Each structure stands twice: as C-alpha cells, then as structure tokens.
C-alpha positions in Angstrom: -8.1 -4.8 2.6 -8.7 -1.9 4.9 -10.0 1.1 3.0 -8.7 4.6 3.3 -11.9 5.6 5.0 -10.8 3.5 8.0 -7.5 5.5 8.3 -9.4 8.8 7.9 -11.9 7.8 10.6 -9.2 6.7 13.0 -7.4 10.0 12.4 -10.6 11.9 13.1 -11.1 9.9 16.3 -7.6 10.7 17.4 -8.1 14.4 16.7 -11.4 14.4 18.7 -9.6 12.8 21.6 -6.8 15.3 21.3 -9.1 18.2 21.3 -11.0 16.8 24.3 -7.7 16.4 26.2 -6.6 19.9 25.3 -9.9 21.4 26.4 -10.2 19.5 29.7 -6.4 20.1 30.3 -5.9 16.5 31.5 -2.3 15.4 31.9 -1.4 12.7 29.4 1.5 11.6 27.2 1.2 12.6 23.6 2.2 9.2 22.3 -1.4 8.3 21.5 -1.3 10.6 18.4 1.0 8.1 16.7 -1.8 5.5 16.5 -2.6 6.5 12.9 1.0 5.7 12.0 0.8 2.2 13.4 -2.5 1.6 11.7 -1.1 2.7 8.4 1.9 0.4 8.9 -0.4 -2.6 9.2 -2.5 -1.4 6.2 0.4 -1.0 3.9 2.1 -4.2 5.0 -1.1 -6.2 4.4 -1.7 -4.5 1.0 1.9 -5.3 -0.2 1.7 -8.9 1.0 -1.7 -9.6 -0.7 -0.6 -8.1 -4.0 2.8 -9.8 -3.9 1.4 -13.2 -3.1 -1.3 -13.1 -5.7 1.2 -12.0 -8.4 3.6 -14.9 -7.4 0.8 -17.4 -7.5 -0.2 -16.3 -11.0 3.4 -16.3 -12.1 3.9 -19.8 -10.9 0.9 -21.0 -12.8 2.0 -19.2 -15.9 5.4 -20.8 -15.6 3.8 -24.2 -15.5 1.5 -23.6 -18.5 3.1 -25.3 -21.5 1.7 -22.7 -24.0 3.6 -19.9 -22.5 7.4 -19.8 -23.0 9.6 -20.1 -19.9 11.5 -16.8 -20.6 8.1 -15.0 -20.9 7.0 -16.3 -17.5 10.4 -15.4 -15.9 10.1 -11.9 -17.4 6.6 -11.6 -16.1 7.8 -12.6 -12.6 10.8 -10.2 -12.7 8.6 -7.3 -13.8 6.2 -8.0 -11.0 9.0 -8.2 -8.4 10.3 -4.8 -9.7 6.9 -3.3 -9.2 6.6 -4.8 -5.7 9.9 -3.2 -4.8 8.6 0.1 -6.1 5.5 -0.4 -4.1 7.6 -1.0 -0.9 9.7 2.1 -1.6 6.6 4.3 -2.1 5.0 2.9 1.1 8.1 3.5 3.1 8.3 7.1 1.9 4.6 7.6 2.7 5.0 6.1 6.2 8.0 8.3 6.8 6.1 11.4 5.7 3.2 10.4 7.9 5.4 9.9 10.9 7.1 13.3 10.4 3.8 14.9 9.9 2.6 13.5 13.2 5.8 14.5 15.0 5.5 18.0 13.6 1.9 18.0 14.8 3.2 17.3 18.3 5.9 20.0 18.1 3.4 22.6 16.7 5.8 23.5 13.9 5.5 26.2 11.3 2.4 25.8 9.1 4.5 26.0 5.9 6.6 23.0 6.9 3.6 21.0 7.9 1.9 21.8 4.6 5.0 20.7 2.6 5.1 17.4 4.5 1.4 16.8 3.9 1.8 17.5 0.2 4.7 15.0 -0.1 2.7 12.5 1.9 -0.2 12.8 -0.5 2.1 12.4 -3.5 3.6 9.2 -2.1 0.2 7.8 -1.2 -0.9 8.5 -4.8 2.3 6.8 -6.1 1.6 3.8 -3.9 -2.0 3.4 -5.2 -1.0 3.8 -8.8 1.7 1.1 -8.6 -0.7 -1.1 -6.6 -3.3 -0.7 -9.3 -0.8 -1.5 -12.1 0.3 -4.7 -10.2 -3.3 -5.7 -9.6 -4.3 -5.1 -13.2 -1.3 -7.1 -14.4 -2.2 -10.0 -12.1 -5.7 -9.9 -13.5 -4.4 -10.0 -17.1 -2.1 -12.9 -16.2 -4.9 -14.8 -14.5 -7.2 -14.1 -17.5 -4.6 -15.4 -20.0 -3.9 -18.4 -17.8 -7.7 -19.1 -17.7 -7.8 -18.8 -21.5 -4.8 -21.1 -22.1 -6.0 -23.6 -19.6 -9.3 -23.6 -21.4 -7.5 -24.3 -24.6 -5.6 -27.2 -23.0 -9.0 -28.8 -21.9 -10.4 -28.4 -25.4 -7.3 -29.8 -27.1 -7.0 -32.8 -24.9 
C-alpha cells in the first residue's frame, strides 16, 4: 500500500511547482494542482480493495471450516461488509473534502473556510484509518482462528 508520506511528498512537490510558476509568472492552467486528488483516489481505492478482498477470502475459509457454525461465518461476513461500506463512505467524504480544499486553494478563498475544510478532511482521514485498522485486525483474528481450527483438524484426523 502507498503510505501517507507518498501523498505528503507529492503535495509538497505540487506546492513547489506552484510557487515556481507564481514567481516566474509563467502562463499555465491551474489543473495541475488537482494531481494530489487523483493520487488520493488511487490510494484509497487500492486500500479498500485490498482490505475487502482479504476479509472475503478469510470469510470464505471460515465458512468452509466445519468447526465454525455457518451462521457465525455469515455474521462475520456481514459485519465485515458493513465495515467496508463505512470505509467507502469515509473515503468518499475525505476525497470530497480534499477536492474542495484544492478548489478553494485555486480560488484563494477566506482562510477560515479553508481551515474548516482542512479540519473536516483530517477527521475523515482519521475515521478512514480507524475503520481500516478495525477491519484489518478482524481479518487477522479470523485468519488466526482459522489457522487454529485447521491445526486442530490435522491433529484430530
């Protein structure tokens, strides 16, 4: 997965290019400032797909394990799907805040408005990472219990 340092570094590079273009007074379109938004879209999409796929793989294996009841495996799957939906919602709100922040940066809006948008963006990013951590931890627990039960199947047979 792409770390947040990658997004921060790309943002700094865009700011440096922006400052250079302002100082040299070159005529350019300002669409390049939206680069960080598109990079964030790829990052959040890949994070969601990786977490969702790993949870579904573990859920399928739990469903096939004879020592775990079917309704428990289905409940496990539904809880994970609910958390993935929450993850998608948090990422969409974060990306919307990021896009509005970049648009306000282009329009040179009031500093209070920009500060409010940045605060909301940070909160949605925190929510995304907390939910992502919960799903990852749950998948780890599911894989660990699967490993334990599969080990018992080998010993019993």
